[in-house]
C-alpha positions in Angstrom: 122.0 80.2 126.8 121.7 79.7 130.5 117.9 79.7 130.2 118.1 77.1 127.5 120.3 74.8 129.6 118.1 75.4 132.7 115.0 74.5 130.8 116.5 71.4 129.4 117.8 70.3 132.8 114.4 70.9 134.3 112.7 68.8 131.6 115.1 65.9 132.0 114.4 65.9 135.8 110.7 65.8 135.2 111.0 62.8 132.9 113.3 61.0 135.2 110.5 60.9 137.8 108.6 58.6 135.5 111.4 56.1 134.9 109.3 53.4 136.7 107.3 53.0 133.5 109.9 50.9 131.8 107.6 48.3 130.1 107.6 47.9 126.3 105.8 46.0 123.6 107.5 45.2 120.2 106.4 43.3 117.2 106.2 43.1 113.4 103.1 43.6 111.2 102.7 41.5 108.1 100.2 40.4 105.5 98.5 37.1 106.4 98.5 35.9 102.8 102.0 37.0 101.8 104.2 36.9 104.9 107.0 38.8 103.1 104.8 41.9 102.7 105.2 44.1 105.8 102.5 46.6 106.8 104.4 49.9 107.0 103.1 53.0 108.8 100.2 51.2 110.4 98.8 52.4 113.7 99.3 50.4 116.9 97.0 51.8 119.7 97.2 50.9 123.4 94.3 51.1 125.8 93.9 49.9 129.4 91.5 47.0 129.5 88.1 48.3 130.4 89.0 51.9 129.5 88.2 53.6 126.2 90.8 56.4 126.7 93.9 56.0 124.5 97.0 55.4 126.6 99.5 55.8 123.8 100.2 54.8 120.2 102.9 54.3 117.6 103.3 53.8 113.9 105.1 50.9 112.5 108.3 51.8 110.5 109.1 51.2 106.9 109.8 47.6 107.7 106.6 47.0 109.6 108.4 47.0 113.0 106.8 48.8 116.0 108.0 49.4 119.6 106.0 51.0 122.3 107.9 52.2 125.4 106.9 53.8 128.7 104.2 51.2 129.7 103.5 50.3 133.3 104.0 46.8 134.6 101.2 44.9 136.3 98.5 46.5 134.1 96.4 44.8 131.4 96.5 46.5 128.1 94.4 46.1 124.9 96.4 46.3 121.7 94.5 47.5 118.6 96.3 47.4 115.2 94.8 49.3 112.3 96.2 49.3 108.7 94.7 50.6 105.6 92.7 48.0 103.6 93.2 45.5 106.4 91.0 44.2 109.1 91.5 45.4 112.7 93.7 43.2 114.9 93.0 43.1 118.7 95.0 41.5 121.5 95.1 41.7 125.3 98.5 41.6 127.0 100.0 42.2 130.5 103.5 43.2 131.4 105.1 41.9 134.6 108.0 43.2 136.6 109.8 40.0 135.8 109.2 40.4 132.1 108.7 44.1 131.3 109.7 43.8 127.6 107.1 41.8 125.6 107.9 40.7 122.1 104.7 39.8 120.2 106.6 38.5 117.2 104.9 38.8 113.8 101.3 39.8 113.8 99.4 38.8 110.6 96.5 41.0 109.4 94.0 39.9 106.7 92.8 42.2 103.9 89.2 43.5 104.1 86.8 42.4 101.4 85.1 45.8 101.3 86.7 48.8 102.9 83.6 50.9 102.5 81.5 48.7 104.7 83.9 48.7 107.6 82.4 48.5 111.0 84.3 50.9 113.4 84.1 50.7 117.1 84.1 54.3 118.2 86.0 53.6 121.4 88.9 52.1 119.3 89.3 54.6 116.5 93.0 54.7 115.7 94.7 58.0 116.3 96.5 57.9 113.0 95.6 56.1 109.7 98.1 56.2 106.8 96.5 55.5 103.5 98.1 55.5 100.0 98.1 59.3 99.6 96.5 60.5 102.9 97.5 60.8 106.5 94.4 60.9 108.7 94.4 61.9 112.4 91.5 61.2 114.7 91.0 64.5 116.5 89.6 63.0 119.7 92.8 61.0 120.3 94.7 64.3 120.9 93.2 66.0 124.0 93.0 69.8 124.1 91.6 72.4 126.4 87.8 73.2 126.1 88.7 76.7 124.7 91.3 75.3 122.3 91.2 76.1 118.6 92.5 74.2 115.6 96.0 75.5 115.9 96.2 74.0 119.4 95.1 70.7 118.0 97.6 70.8 115.1 100.5 71.4 117.5 99.8 68.1 119.1 99.9 66.0 115.9 103.1 64.2 115.1 105.1 65.6 112.2 103.2 69.0 112.3 105.0 72.2 113.2 103.7 75.7 113.4 106.1 78.7 113.1 105.7 82.0 115.0 104.1 83.6 111.9 101.4 80.9 111.8 102.8 79.1 108.8 102.4 75.3 109.0 104.6 72.4 107.9 103.8 68.7 107.8 106.7 66.3 107.7 108.9 69.1 106.5 106.6 70.2 103.7 104.8 73.5 103.7 101.0 73.6 103.9 99.4 75.6 101.0 95.8 75.3 102.0 93.4 74.7 104.9 90.1 73.2 103.8 87.0 72.6 105.9 85.0 69.6 104.7 86.8 69.9 101.4 86.0 73.6 100.8 88.3 76.5 101.0 87.6 78.4 104.2 87.5 82.2 104.2 89.2 82.5 100.8 91.8 79.9 101.7 93.5 81.9 104.4 95.1 79.4 106.8 95.1 81.4 110.0 91.5 82.4 109.9 90.7 78.6 110.2 93.5 77.6 112.5 93.0 80.5 115.0 89.2 80.6 115.1 87.7 77.2 114.5 87.2 75.4 117.9 89.1 72.2 118.1 86.2 70.3 119.7 84.1 70.4 116.4 86.8 68.6 114.4 86.4 64.9 113.7 89.4 64.2 111.5 92.5 66.0 110.3 93.5 64.8 106.8 96.8 65.6 105.1 97.2 65.1 101.3 99.5 66.4 98.5 98.6 69.6 96.7 98.2 68.0 93.3 97.2 71.3 91.6 100.5 72.9 92.7 102.3 70.0 91.1 100.3 70.5 87.8 101.1 74.2 87.8 104.8 73.5 88.4 105.7 70.1 87.0 109.3 70.6 88.1 108.4 70.3 91.8 110.1 67.3 93.4 108.3 65.1 95.8 109.9 66.9 98.7 108.8 70.2 97.4 105.1 69.4 96.8 103.1 71.5 99.3 100.5 69.8 101.6 96.7 70.4 102.0 95.1 70.0 105.4 91.4 69.1 105.3 89.4 69.5 108.6 86.5 67.1 108.7 83.8 68.5 110.9 81.8 66.2 113.2 78.6 64.8 111.6 76.3 66.8 113.9 78.0 70.0 112.7 76.0 70.9 109.6 75.1 74.5 110.3 76.1 77.1 112.8 78.0 80.3 113.4 81.2 81.1 115.1 83.3 84.2 115.5 84.6 86.8 117.9 84.2 90.4 119.0 87.0 92.2 120.7 87.8 95.7 121.9 90.6 97.1 123.9 92.2 100.4 125.0 95.2 101.8 126.8 97.0 105.0 127.6 98.3 107.3 124.9 94.9 106.9 123.1 95.8 103.4 122.0 93.0 101.1 120.9 92.1 97.9 119.1 88.7 96.6 118.0 87.4 94.1 115.6 84.9 91.4 114.8 84.9 88.2 112.7 81.8 86.1 112.0 81.4 82.9 110.0 78.1 81.4 109.1 77.7 78.0 107.5 75.0 75.6 106.6 75.6 72.4 104.7 77.5 73.5 101.6 77.4 77.2 102.1 79.8 79.4 104.1 79.7 83.2 104.6 82.4 85.1 106.5 82.5 88.8 107.3 85.1 90.8 109.3 86.2 94.2 110.2 89.0 95.6 112.4 90.9 98.7 113.4 93.9 99.5 115.7 96.8 101.8 116.2 99.2 99.4 118.0 101.1 97.9 115.1 99.1 94.8 115.0 97.4 93.0 112.1 93.7 92.7 112.8 93.5 88.9 113.0 97.0 87.5 113.1 98.3 87.8 116.7 97.0 85.1 119.0 96.2 87.6 121.7 93.1 88.6 119.7 92.5 85.1 118.2 92.2 82.6 120.9 91.3 82.4 124.5 94.1 82.0 126.9 96.7 81.8 124.1 98.1 85.3 124.3 101.0 83.8 122.5 103.6 86.4 123.3 101.2 89.4 123.7 102.7 92.7 122.7 105.5 91.2 120.5 103.4 92.2 117.6 106.3 92.5 115.2 107.5 89.1 116.0 104.2 87.8 114.8 104.7 89.2 111.3 106.2 87.5 108.3 110.0 87.5 107.9 109.7 90.8 106.0 107.8 92.4 108.9 104.5 92.6 106.9 101.3 90.5 107.0 99.0 90.1 104.1 95.7 88.4 104.1 94.7 87.3 100.7 96.9 90.0 99.2 95.4 92.7 101.6 97.4 94.3 104.3 95.6 93.7 107.6 97.8 95.9 109.6 101.0 95.5 111.5 104.4 96.7 110.7 107.9 95.4 111.6 109.2 98.9 111.1 107.6 102.1 112.3 104.3 102.9 114.0 101.1 102.0 112.2 97.3 102.7 112.3 95.4 100.2 110.3 91.8 99.2 109.5 90.1 96.9 107.1 87.1 94.7 106.4 85.6 92.3 103.9 83.5 89.2 103.2 84.0 85.7 101.7 81.3 83.5 100.2 81.7 79.7 99.5 79.1 77.3 98.1 78.7 74.1 96.2 75.8 73.5 93.7 74.0 70.2 93.1 76.5 69.3 90.3 79.4 69.6 92.7 80.7 72.9 91.3 82.4 74.9 94.0 82.0 78.7 93.9 84.0 81.3 95.9 83.9 85.1 95.8 85.5 87.5 98.1 86.2 91.2 98.7 88.6 92.7 101.1 89.7 96.3 101.9 92.7 97.4 103.8 94.0 100.8 104.9 97.1 101.7 106.8 98.9 104.8 107.9 102.5 104.3 108.8 105.2 106.5 110.4 108.7 105.3 109.8 111.7 106.8 111.6 114.9 105.0 110.5 118.6 105.4 111.2 121.0 103.7 108.9 124.8 103.3 108.8 126.5 102.0 105.7 130.2 101.4 106.0 132.1 100.6 102.7 135.7 99.5 102.6 137.8 101.3 99.9 141.4 100.3 100.3 142.9 102.6 102.9 139.8 104.8 102.7 136.2 104.3 103.6 132.9 105.8 102.7 130.7 106.0 105.8 127.1 107.0 105.2 124.7 108.0 108.0 121.1 108.6 107.1 118.1 109.8 109.1 114.8 109.0 107.4 111.3 110.1 108.2 108.5 108.6 106.0 104.8 108.8 106.3 102.6 106.7 104.0 99.0 106.0 103.4 98.2 102.6 101.7 94.8 101.6 100.4 94.2 98.2 98.9 91.2 96.4 97.4 91.1 92.7 96.6 88.3 91.2 94.5 88.5 87.5 93.7 86.6 84.5 92.7 87.1 80.8 92.0 85.2 78.1 90.2 86.2 74.5 90.9 84.4 71.9 88.8 85.0 68.2 89.1 83.6 67.4 85.7 83.9 63.7 86.3 86.1 61.4 88.4 89.1 62.0 86.1 88.6 65.6 85.0 88.8 68.8 86.9 88.5 72.5 85.8 89.5 75.5 87.9 89.0 79.1 86.9 90.2 82.0 89.2 89.7 85.7 88.3 91.2 88.4 90.5 91.5 92.1 90.7 93.9 94.0 93.0 93.8 97.8 93.3 96.5 99.3 95.4 97.5 102.9 96.0 100.4 104.2 98.1 100.9 107.8 98.9 104.1 108.6 100.8 106.2 111.6 101.8 109.8 110.8 102.7 112.4 113.2 104.2 116.0 112.0 104.4 119.0 113.8 105.8 122.3 112.0 105.1 126.0 112.7 105.3 129.1 111.0 104.0 132.5 110.8 105.8 135.8 109.2 104.9 138.2 107.1 107.0 139.6 110.2 108.6 136.1 111.2 109.7 136.2 114.2 107.4 132.8 115.3 106.3 132.5 114.9 102.5 129.0 116.1 101.8 125.5 116.4 103.2 122.1 115.9 101.6 118.5 117.0 102.4 116.1 115.1 100.2 112.3 115.1 99.9 110.3 112.6 97.9 106.5 113.0 97.6 105.5 109.8 95.9 102.0 108.7 94.6 101.9 105.3 93.1 99.5 102.5 92.2 100.1 98.8 92.1 97.1 97.3 90.2 96.7 93.9 88.8 94.0 92.1 86.7 94.5 88.4 86.5 92.7 85.3 85.1 94.0 81.8 85.8 92.5 78.6 84.5 93.6 75.0 84.8 92.2 71.8 83.2 93.5 68.5 84.4 92.7 65.1 83.0 93.6 61.6 84.3 93.0 58.5 82.2 91.9 55.0 83.1 95.4 53.8 82.1 97.4 54.3 85.3 100.1 56.9 85.0 98.6 58.7 81.9 97.7 62.3 82.6 97.2 65.6 80.7 97.1 69.1 82.0 96.4 72.5 80.3 96.4 75.9 81.9 96.8 79.6 81.4 97.7 82.6 83.5 96.9 86.0 82.0 97.7 89.2 83.8 97.9 92.9 83.2 99.6 95.3 85.7 99.3 99.0 85.0 101.4 100.8 87.7 101.7 104.6 87.4 104.0 106.5 89.7 104.3 110.3 90.2 107.3 111.4 92.2 107.9 115.0 93.3 111.6 115.1 94.2 113.5 118.1 95.8 117.0 117.9 97.2 119.8 120.1 98.3 123.4 118.9 98.3 126.5 120.5 99.9 130.0 119.4 99.1 132.8 120.3 101.6 136.2 118.9 100.3 135.6 120.7 97.0 133.1 123.4 98.0 130.0 123.5 95.9 126.2 123.1 96.1 123.6 121.4 94.0 119.8 121.5 93.9 117.2 119.4 92.2 113.5 120.2 91.9 111.7 117.8 89.5 108.7 115.7 88.7 109.2 112.1 87.5 106.1 110.7 85.9 106.8 106.9 85.4 104.2 104.6 84.1 104.9 100.8 83.9 102.5 98.6 82.1 103.2 94.9 82.1 101.1 92.3 80.2 101.8 88.6 80.3 99.9 85.6 78.8 101.3 82.4 80.1 100.1 79.1 78.7 101.3 75.7 79.8 100.6 72.1 79.2 102.1 68.8 80.2 101.5 65.2 79.3 102.7 61.9 80.9 102.5 58.6 79.2 103.5 55.3 80.8 105.7 53.0 78.7 105.6 49.8 80.5 105.6 49.3 84.2 108.9 51.0 85.0 109.2 53.7 82.3 107.2 57.0 81.9 107.6 59.6 79.2 106.8 63.2 80.1 106.7 66.4 78.2 106.1 69.9 79.6 105.6 72.9 77.2 105.0 76.5 78.2 104.9 79.8 76.4 105.0 83.5 77.5 103.6 86.3 75.5 105.2 89.5 76.8 104.2 93.2 76.2 105.8 95.5 78.7 106.2 99.3 78.7 108.2 101.6 80.9 107.4 105.3 80.1 109.4 107.9 82.0 109.0 111.6 81.6 110.9 114.1 83.8 110.0 117.8 84.3 111.8 120.6 86.1 109.9 123.3 87.9 109.4 126.4 86.0 110.5 129.5 88.1 108.1 131.7 86.1 104.8 129.9 87.0 106.0 127.3 89.6 104.6 124.5 87.4 106.5 121.4 86.5 106.4 122.0 82.7 110.0 122.1 81.6 110.7 118.7 79.9 114.2 117.2 80.5 115.0 115.1 77.4 118.1 113.5 79.0 115.8 112.1 81.8 112.9 111.1 79.7 112.6 107.8 77.8 110.0 105.2 76.8 111.0 101.5 76.5 108.7 99.0 74.9 109.5 95.3 75.2 107.4 92.8 73.2 108.0 89.2 72.2 107.6 85.7 73.5 109.4 82.9 75.4 109.0 79.2 75.1 110.1 76.4 77.4 110.1 72.7 76.4 111.1 70.0 78.9 111.2 66.4 77.8 112.1 63.7 80.3 112.0 59.9 80.8 111.4 58.5 84.3 112.8 55.1 84.9 111.8 53.2 88.1 114.7 51.0 88.9 113.3 49.5 92.1 110.4 50.3 94.4 112.4 52.9 96.2 114.7 54.2 93.4 114.0 56.1 90.2 115.9 58.4 87.9 114.5 61.0 85.5 117.0 62.4 82.9 115.7 65.0 80.5 116.4 68.0 78.2 115.1 71.5 78.4 114.9 74.0 75.5 114.4 77.7 76.0 113.8 80.2 73.3 113.6 84.0 73.8 112.5 86.5 71.1 112.3 90.1 72.4 112.0 93.4 70.6 113.1 96.4 72.7 112.1 99.8 71.3 113.4 103.1 72.7 112.1 106.6 71.9 115.6 108.2 72.1 118.0 105.4 71.5 118.6 102.6 69.0 116.3 99.6 69.1 117.7 96.3 70.3 116.4 92.8 69.3 117.2 89.8 71.3 117.0 86.2 70.0 118.4 83.3 72.1 118.3 79.5 72.0 119.2 77.5 75.1 119.4 73.8 75.4 120.5 72.1 78.6 120.2 68.7 80.3 118.0 68.1 83.4 118.1 65.3 85.9 116.0 64.0 88.9 116.9 61.3 91.3 115.1 59.8 94.2 116.0 57.0 96.6 113.6 56.4 99.5 113.7 59.6 101.6 116.4 61.3 99.5 115.7 63.4 96.4 117.9 65.4 94.0 117.0 67.7 91.2 119.1 69.5 88.6 117.8 72.0 86.0 118.7 75.2 84.2 116.9 78.2 82.8 117.2 81.4 80.8 115.9 84.7 82.4 115.7 88.0 80.5 116.5 91.2 82.3 113.5 93.1 83.7 112.4 96.1 81.5 113.2 98.5 84.4 116.9 97.5 84.0 116.8 98.3 80.3 115.6 101.9 80.9 118.7 104.0 79.8 117.8 106.9 82.0 119.3 107.7 85.4 117.2 107.5 88.6 118.5 110.6 90.4 115.8 110.7 93.2 118.7 110.2 95.6 121.3 112.6 94.5 124.1 110.6 96.3 123.1 107.3 94.9 122.3 107.5 91.1 121.1 104.4 89.4 121.5 104.0 85.6 119.9 101.5 83.3 121.6 99.4 80.6 119.7 98.5 77.4 122.5 96.0 76.3 121.9 93.6 79.2 121.8 89.9 78.1 119.6 87.1 79.5 121.1 85.3 82.5 121.6 81.5 82.3 121.2 79.8 85.7 122.0 76.2 86.6 120.3 75.1 89.8 120.2 72.0 91.9 118.3 71.0 95.0 118.4 68.1 97.4 116.2 67.1 100.3 116.0 64.3 102.8 113.2 64.0 105.3 112.2 61.2 107.7 109.9 60.8 110.6 110.7 57.8 112.7 107.5 56.7 114.4 109.3 54.4 116.8 111.5 57.0 118.4 109.3 60.0 117.5 112.2 61.7 115.8 111.9 64.1 112.9 115.0 65.0 110.9 115.6 66.6 107.5 118.6 67.7 105.4 118.3 70.1 102.5 120.4 72.1 100.1 120.1 74.4 97.2 122.5 76.0 94.8 122.7 78.2 91.7 125.4 79.0 89.2 124.7 82.0 87.0 126.3 83.2 83.8 125.5 86.7 82.6 124.0 87.6 85.9 123.4 91.3 86.7 126.0 93.0 88.9 126.1 96.6 89.9 129.4 98.4 89.0 129.8 101.4 91.3 131.7 104.6 90.7 132.3 106.8 93.7 133.3 110.4 93.2 133.3 113.1 95.9 130.9 110.9 98.0 128.4 110.4 95.1 127.8 106.8 94.0 126.8 106.0 90.4 125.5 102.5 89.8 125.6 100.8 86.4 124.1 97.3 86.0 126.3 95.0 83.8 126.4 91.3 82.9 129.0 89.1 84.7 129.6 85.4 85.1 130.9 83.6 88.1 128.0 84.1 90.4 127.4 81.3 92.9 124.9 80.8 95.7 124.6 77.8 97.9 122.5 77.3 101.0 121.4 74.4 103.1 120.8 73.1 106.5 119.7 70.3 108.8 117.1 70.0 111.5 116.3 67.3 114.0 113.6 67.2 116.7 112.4 64.6 119.1 109.2 64.3 121.1 109.1 62.8 124.6 105.7 62.0 126.1 104.9 60.6 129.5 101.2 60.6 130.6 100.2 64.3 130.5 103.7 65.6 130.1 105.3 66.3 126.7 108.7 67.6 125.7 109.9 68.5 122.3 113.6 69.3 121.7 114.9 70.5 118.4 118.4 71.3 117.0 119.1 73.0 113.7 121.8 74.4 111.5 121.7 76.5 108.3 124.3 78.0 106.1 124.5 80.3 103.1 127.4 81.1 100.8 127.4 83.8 98.1 130.2 84.3 95.6 129.6 87.6 93.8 131.9 90.0 91.9 132.2 93.4 93.4 133.3 96.4 91.3 134.0 99.8 92.8 135.9 102.5 90.9 136.9 99.8 88.3 138.5 97.7 91.0 137.1 94.2 90.8 137.1 91.6 93.5 135.2 88.4 94.3 133.2 88.7 97.5 132.6 85.5 99.4 129.9 86.0 101.9 129.1 83.4 104.5 126.2 83.1 106.9 126.1 80.3 109.4 123.4 79.8 112.0 123.2 76.9 114.5 120.0 77.0 116.6 118.1 75.0 119.3 114.6 75.0 120.8 112.7 73.4 123.6 109.0 73.1 124.3 107.8 71.6 127.6 104.1 71.1 128.3 102.9 70.0 131.7 99.3 68.9 131.3 98.4 72.2 129.5 98.8 74.0 132.9 102.4 75.1 132.4 104.2 75.7 129.1 107.9 76.6 128.8 109.3 77.5 125.3 112.9 78.4 124.7 114.9 79.0 121.6 118.4 80.2 121.0 120.3 80.9 117.8 123.7 82.3 116.7 124.3 83.9 113.3 127.9 84.0 112.2 128.5 86.4 109.3 131.7 86.6 107.3 132.7 88.4 104.1 136.1 87.8 102.4 137.6 89.5 99.4 140.5 88.5 97.1 141.7 92.1 96.5 143.3 94.1 99.3 141.3 97.1 98.2 138.4 95.7 100.2 138.6 94.8 103.9 137.2 91.5 105.2 134.1 91.8 107.4 133.1 89.8 110.4 130.3 90.1 113.0 128.0 87.8 115.1 124.4 88.0 116.1 122.9 86.1 119.1 119.2 85.7 119.6 117.3 84.2 122.5 113.5 83.9 123.1 112.0 82.6 126.3 108.3 82.1 127.0 106.3 81.0 130.0 102.6 80.3 130.1 100.8 79.3 133.4 97.1 78.3 133.3 96.6 78.1 137.1 94.3 78.6 138.9 91.6 77.4 136.6 90.3 80.7 135.2 93.6 82.6 135.1 96.3 82.6 132.4 99.6 84.3 133.0 102.0 84.7 130.1 105.3 86.3 129.6 108.0 86.4 126.9 111.5 87.8 126.8 113.6 88.1 123.7 117.2 89.3 123.5 119.2 90.2 120.4 123.0 90.9 120.8 125.3 92.1 118.0 129.0 92.6 118.3 129.1 95.4 115.7 130.4 98.5 117.4 128.7 101.5 115.9 128.4 104.8 117.8 124.9 105.7 118.5 123.4 102.3 117.8 122.0 100.0 120.4 123.7 96.6 120.1 121.6 94.9 122.8 117.9 94.9 122.1 115.6 93.4 124.7 111.9 92.8 124.6 109.9 91.8 127.6 106.1 91.4 127.4 103.6 90.0 129.9 99.9 89.5 130.2 97.3 88.2 132.6 94.0 86.8 131.3 90.8 86.1 133.2 88.4 83.5 131.5 84.7 83.6 132.3 81.2 82.6 131.0 80.3 79.1 129.7 83.1 77.2 128.0 85.4 80.2 128.7 83.8 82.2 125.9 84.9 85.5 127.3 88.3 86.7 128.3 89.5 89.9 129.9 93.2 90.5 129.4 95.6 93.0 130.6 98.9 93.0 128.7 102.0 95.2 128.7 104.2 95.5 125.6 107.9 96.3 125.7 108.2 96.6 129.4 111.9 97.6 129.1 111.1 100.4 126.6 113.4 99.2 123.9 111.5 101.2 121.2 113.6 100.0 118.2 114.1 97.3 115.7 117.4 96.4 114.2 118.7 94.7 111.1 122.3 94.1 109.8 123.4 92.7 106.5 126.5 92.4 104.3 126.0 93.6 100.7 129.0 93.8 98.3 131.8 95.6 100.2 129.4 97.2 102.8 127.9 96.5 106.2 124.5 98.1 106.4 123.1 98.6 109.9 119.5 99.9 110.2 117.4 100.8 113.2 113.8 101.8 113.1 111.2 103.1 115.6 108.6 101.0 117.2 105.6 101.6 119.4 107.5 101.1 122.7 106.0 100.4 126.1 102.2 100.4 126.5 99.5 98.7 128.4 96.3 97.3 126.9 93.1 96.1 128.5 91.2 93.9 126.0 87.8 92.2 126.2 87.1 89.3 123.8 83.9 87.4 123.4 84.0 84.2 121.4 80.8 83.1 119.6 80.3 79.4 119.1 76.9 78.1 118.0 77.0 74.7 116.3 74.1 72.4 115.6 71.8 74.8 117.4 69.4 77.6 116.4 71.2 80.3 114.4 69.1 83.4 114.5 65.3 83.3 114.3 63.5 80.1 113.2 66.7 78.2 112.8 67.9 80.3 109.9 70.5 82.9 109.4 70.5 85.2 106.3 67.9 82.7 105.0 70.5 80.0 104.2 
């Protein structure tokens, strides 16, 4: 917290030095023909007279008003106003010390006769243009370092935020795709484009709605529609190559190496890559192997992962592990082209391999009236994962109103793991109840064959549209598990042994067909119908064998632990709604949803069960300006794995049963979202909330006997979940200094029944997390980033058999980047996690300190030599705590620990020049 306050104070002092620039220009933009029509979100650019370098800019607000602060007095400025479908307005002004605030009144712009024949003065290109459905940024208006990549450019754009894992949001909406000149780049993976394409080859950055995502999920509200970023290359960039080669080594035989090359010419792109390392890093995700001088927290490799500690690239693991120590390698290629008819083709193949060693300690503390069940487990797991991904895509714009997309994909995944677990259970008096030694040798496959197709048709009549699509998939997933365990019970002395083979094959088939049609009925009324159907054919075949002492083979069938469940049938979903536009800013959309489920469940050793359900419920959508609200409901059948009436005894102290009598769950859900970017004050803020109320949800009823837990899934109602939050951020800019300050708050509430030994209680679990962040940039020479968050965790029960739970977690991350002198970059990051849970043998204070020094050399800083040190304080562990039911589960896992790494990276950039011999490459 002290670092956060110091950073904020330092930033405010910096900005106070520039208080002399207190001049301002205000005005209103309007249509010259209709003075009541204001020009909203138009760009007002400011240049010094005689200078083509942009001084500053602002967008007009939703009433056409603009205000530009921080201008110097005694300086002549040129004002350039640009609005979509309007002519450019120019005016020279001068602010004086006597009159520093200049009000231009209302400025009237005339519409252009032909927008396509617009004459653009290159020196006055507006930094931002807001069209009807597109936001367009002029890349040259946002200065970056010569070695910068697209990610550095995006960070400078208003309304754009990039998370630590590389995910992008624009105005609060997630980005689903990064396109380059309208084509998917490297299979659509965002980070390959953002972390490798040089910023200086980008002409424009365009942001549009992902209309295909809306067609595939018509229930998406406007606030939920993802965004697409299209990077328009400069006109001179029609062919070339770019990429990087890197290699590094350190003590303890640690290494990393890889290469990525991209070749393109006109409408064709080819990308190839390969990598390998044993330092827990994905091959192409961390910035320390992705961009020059942007170490971006070198060594905090796990911090660069997704929230689950795992990074996948187009479905392939490209290395890296939040838990454990990993050696990984991979490679593949991607091919994109467009033929003369405008049909886009994409094909790709990727292979990933990882070896992982996980050493995990866990403590599970359950409250049971005056007693407790305290479980300590020590796990050691080694695993080998192989994954192949083969995919393709055809995107055909048949005509200006019709589009066809076909996407086949094959995923072949195998996971071979050996897990050894030693655990013991103690009661509240610290008496040892039992101990368990358990070995699982598991070989599994996760394969998937999928075909998706989507046909969309718009009509000349505005608002009329039709969409038809299908998603067919088959997932054969066999698993063979050799399980051996030895249990010892102390309070009632006895022993138990298991030596078995579980052969479990799960085959899932799904054919999903959907269509939607929208018909305008007048200017304010739209009729919409969405119909979808699911054909289901699932099988869960389980056969268990004991080892035969005579021949040591697993050939003794265990009938009580063997069963095959076949589930076949179909589901339909029909949603009819009417959208009424009350005013320009307000609409409501009431509707009705009908679900029908028809399932036949067949068991080899039990009675068959047929399920037939009809479900009708109202739906409602509401939107007013920046606020949207959505209410809907759905029926969800239980997964076939829950129906398997055979116990899973691979953990002898935690036995899981199935329940073939489970009913479908009915869930009512709502969502609300409010987002606004105020261009005058450069403030972003949003408010969001989601909730679910479930009837016949699945709850685990637990029976504990002599330290052994037996879990039975049952249907229960009264399940609630609500979560929401708010965020606000403000940008401050003065000359070459920028400061971004953000504050946030999130909360989650779960109301779930808990049943242990037939004692039922409602568990109310609260998670509350205020947070703050600060990012200061001093002319790209010094960057200071600071974040701080508090997570308050509470669990309350209405039965005294369970004890209320309370703990807090504090997290702080500090980062400093210094790019001085010119060819040197020093970076360091420090993160601290504090938890007030007091558990013997567990580290409550986890500190990570990483640092690196990079030397840049060769033309345009194409080469970098970097020395980095990971985990200087030798923390070695990762930690996670959560409340589940009546338990607090605290886990710690191993990590690579302290190491040094010397890495050489060479960036290849060849644009508009000879690529290979005779100006060709691979004969493109």
